[in-house]
BANURO-615076 format. One line per 3 residues: number of its first residue (from 1); their letters; for each residue x, y, z of C-alpha. Coordinates in nm, 4 decimals. Layout:
N
NUM> A> X Y Z | ...
***
This chain:
209
1> MSR> 14.2888 5.7971 12.7606 | 13.9244 5.9099 12.7519 | 13.7223 5.8283 13.0590
4> LPP> 13.3641 5.8907 13.1576 | 13.3155 6.1849 13.3956 | 13.2511 6.0937 13.7599
7> PSD> 12.8814 6.0465 13.8336 | 12.7001 6.2955 14.0553 | 12.5233 6.0121 14.2367
10> TDA> 12.7065 5.6803 14.2216 | 12.4180 5.4949 14.3858 | 12.1971 5.5853 14.0908
13> RAE> 12.4242 5.4333 13.8303 | 12.2731 5.1729 13.6028 | 12.4485 4.8415 13.5485
16> LLI> 12.6454 4.7748 13.2350 | 12.7043 4.4026 13.1973 | 13.0388 4.2934 13.0525
19> GTH> 12.9464 4.0091 12.8166 | 13.2359 3.7672 12.8497 | 13.3506 3.4760 13.0664
22> NRG> 13.7139 3.5828 13.0137 | 13.8154 3.7284 13.3514 | 14.1120 3.9093 13.1977
25> KVE> 13.8812 4.0961 12.9596 | 13.6356 4.1772 13.2386 | 13.9100 4.3312 13.4530
28> EIE> 14.0551 4.5267 13.1617 | 13.7182 4.6707 13.0545 | 13.6203 4.7482 13.4153
31> ALL> 13.9446 4.9441 13.4565 | 13.8815 5.1413 13.1370 | 13.5283 5.2325 13.2483
34> AGG> 13.6183 5.2941 13.6143 | 13.4695 5.6022 13.7772 | 13.2104 5.6498 13.5055
37> LWR> 12.8373 5.6782 13.4784 | 12.7867 5.3023 13.4616 | 12.8388 5.0351 13.7251
40> CGA> 13.0088 4.7402 13.5550 | 12.9018 4.3866 13.6304 | 13.0263 4.0433 13.5248
43> LPA> 12.8071 3.7686 13.3824 | 12.6141 3.5771 13.6489 | 12.7619 3.2395 13.7367
46> GTD> 12.6269 2.9643 13.5153 | 12.5309 3.1936 13.2270 | 12.5319 2.9983 12.9022
49> EYE> 12.8387 3.0637 12.6864 | 12.7799 3.2262 12.3488 | 12.9135 3.0175 12.0614
52> ETG> 13.1269 3.2351 11.8338 | 13.0369 3.1364 11.4790 | 13.0844 3.4700 11.3003
55> DTF> 13.3255 3.5292 11.0144 | 13.4399 3.8642 11.1553 | 13.5156 4.0219 11.4918
58> ADN> 13.2109 4.2465 11.4388 | 12.9820 3.9468 11.3839 | 13.0938 3.7844 11.7081
61> ARG> 13.0813 4.1036 11.9161 | 12.7264 4.1784 11.7999 | 12.6211 3.8210 11.8623
64> KAL> 12.7597 3.8163 12.2154 | 12.6154 4.1548 12.3116 | 12.2677 4.0647 12.1865
67> HYA> 12.2810 3.7129 12.3330 | 12.3739 3.8228 12.6853 | 12.1476 4.1298 12.6813
70> KLT> 11.8438 3.9155 12.5957 | 11.9466 3.6411 12.8382 | 11.9983 3.8714 13.1366
73> GCV> 11.7710 4.1672 13.0588 | 12.0690 4.4026 13.1109 | 12.2413 4.6550 12.8890
76> TLA> 12.5469 4.4602 12.7738 | 12.8871 4.5526 12.6361 | 13.0703 4.2755 12.4507
79> DDS> 13.3809 4.2592 12.2403 | 13.5510 4.0219 12.0071 | 13.9185 4.0660 11.9531
82> GLE> 14.2157 3.8822 11.8213 | 14.5562 3.8810 11.6642 | 14.6207 3.8963 11.2892
85> IDA> 14.9715 3.7953 11.1807 | 15.0887 3.9014 10.8345 | 15.3188 3.6031 10.7746
88> LGG> 15.0336 3.3644 10.8589 | 14.7897 3.5250 10.6173 | 14.5977 3.7014 10.8941
91> EPG> 14.5755 3.4022 11.1245 | 14.4696 3.3379 11.3943 | 14.2127 3.6181 11.3479
94> VYS> 13.8649 3.5320 11.4776 | 13.9997 3.1950 11.5905 | 14.2549 3.3537 11.8262
97> ARY> 14.1096 3.1993 12.1422 | 14.0987 2.8500 11.9939 | 14.3819 2.8594 11.7389
100> IDP> 14.5546 2.5315 11.6426 | 14.3909 2.3304 11.9228 | 14.1143 2.4600 12.1558
103> RLS> 14.2595 2.2497 12.4381 | 14.5894 2.4413 12.4411 | 14.6668 2.6827 12.7221
106> PGQ> 14.7548 3.0433 12.6287 | 15.1214 2.9680 12.6922 | 15.1142 2.6619 12.4697
109> RNR> 14.9344 2.8573 12.1978 | 15.1977 3.1318 12.2105 | 15.4749 2.8757 12.1765
112> AVL> 15.2969 2.7165 11.8808 | 15.2713 3.0539 11.7063 | 15.6401 3.1262 11.7658
115> ERL> 15.7322 2.7859 11.6242 | 15.5402 2.8675 11.3051 | 15.7373 3.1912 11.2730
118> VNV> 16.0789 3.0557 11.3695 | 16.2266 3.1176 11.0224 | 16.0472 3.4478 10.9591
121> AKA> 16.2713 3.7568 10.9614 | 16.1991 4.0524 11.1912 | 16.0943 4.2678 10.8962
124> NRG> 15.8215 4.0185 10.8102 | 15.6809 3.9609 11.1596 | 15.4190 4.2341 11.1350
127> AQF> 15.0899 4.1830 11.3181 | 14.7944 4.3717 11.4546 | 14.5505 4.3302 11.7393
130> VCH> 14.1893 4.4104 11.6443 | 13.8966 4.4736 11.8785 | 13.5313 4.5278 11.7909
133> VAL> 13.2952 4.6380 12.0689 | 12.9157 4.6198 12.0611 | 12.6591 4.7645 12.3023
136> AQP> 12.3133 4.6093 12.3175 | 11.9863 4.6361 12.5043 | 11.7531 4.3361 12.5377
139> DGL> 11.5529 4.4690 12.2422 | 11.8439 4.5220 12.0052 | 12.1840 4.6594 11.9127
142> VHE> 12.2621 5.0145 12.0258 | 12.6132 5.1029 11.9053 | 12.9434 4.9477 11.7927
145> CSG> 13.2995 5.0610 11.7274 | 13.6485 4.9224 11.6667 | 14.0113 4.9695 11.7615
148> VCT> 14.3376 4.8484 11.6042 | 14.6941 4.8319 11.7377 | 14.9751 4.7515 11.4943
151> GRI> 15.3041 4.5898 11.5908 | 15.5068 4.2746 11.5462 | 15.5548 3.9274 11.6908
154> TRR> 15.8615 3.8874 11.9114 | 16.1121 3.6007 11.8981 | 16.0142 3.4754 12.2450
157> ARG> 15.7386 3.5276 12.5004 | 15.8150 3.8034 12.7512 | 15.6231 3.9273 13.0539
160> DRG> 15.3588 3.7878 13.2866 | 15.0897 4.0566 13.2740 | 14.7830 4.0634 13.0526
163> FGY> 14.6500 3.7497 12.8872 | 14.6295 3.5658 12.5562 | 14.8947 3.6677 12.3028
166> DPI> 15.0174 3.9664 12.5058 | 15.3592 3.8047 12.5806 | 15.4513 3.7783 12.2099
169> FQA> 15.3109 4.1096 12.0792 | 15.5103 4.4325 12.0728 | 15.3259 4.7447 11.9610
172> TGD> 15.4835 4.9708 11.7000 | 15.7322 5.2062 11.8663 | 15.7499 5.0056 12.1905
175> KLT> 16.0334 4.7986 12.3318 | 15.8095 4.6057 12.5715 | 15.5483 4.3437 12.4950
178> FAE> 15.1893 4.3947 12.6064 | 15.2582 4.1456 12.8875 | 15.5455 4.3637 13.0154
181> LAG> 15.3409 4.6840 13.0266 | 15.1545 4.8130 13.3312 | 14.7775 4.8062 13.2864
184> EDK> 14.7366 5.1793 13.2254 | 15.0231 5.1851 12.9746 | 14.8746 4.8940 12.7841
187> SQR> 14.5295 5.0551 12.7812 | 14.6677 5.3706 12.6218 | 14.8100 5.1693 12.3315
190> SHR> 14.5874 4.8680 12.2934 | 14.3185 4.7813 12.0438 | 14.0715 4.7332 12.3283
193> GKA> 14.1667 5.0632 12.4898 | 14.1027 5.2446 12.1619 | 13.7690 5.0700 12.1045
196> IAA> 13.6487 5.1344 12.4606 | 13.7584 5.4995 12.4384 | 13.5349 5.5375 12.1323
199> MIE> 13.2499 5.3636 12.3169 | 13.2967 5.5966 12.6151 | 13.2448 5.8943 12.3855
202> FLR> 12.9160 5.7405 12.2731 | 12.8077 5.6611 12.6302 | 12.8574 6.0248 12.7307
205> GWP> 12.5526 6.1106 12.5208 | 12.3554 5.7918 12.5801 | 12.2279 5.7999 12.9406
208> AS> 12.1097 5.4871 13.1131 | 11.7362 5.4243 13.0870
***
């Protein structure tokens, strides 16, 4: 897993705002960027939520990064990610966080997905997690990149780590679901880990202003 080199003066690090209200995402991205040249920060309490209206993960990631960068005046990193299931024609896709019914809890949403796949054979349960990451300054977009992790949907939810659809997704070549993996193990495989690793490579040559 690529990581930023340790800073020579940690007190001089500039803040990189993580543009999401999803605490699970904040913790995961903070862990991936830990020990680097940027000091990660969460959105201030009460910050207006960005309404995701894009047709693609890239549209939503760009929108969030630009929205929060302009709102806070901080360099902002934002992502949009989701699960695409082959047997459901790519659903839930960009609607992953509000699939079927926005009022459902993650556990209820996972059960609803499994019910829709109850008669689908193992060979046809292919899926992929997709993550698009965007970096923005208050005056505009700086850089963006993506990561993909292929796998399949399990027959039942397993594990209590992670968040979202992690309990029902098993990456290609793994026996454990994302929710059964330790954080570092998940980061080495995940769509978000791959996207953030690519962003880290960019940040190495883009010093804070």
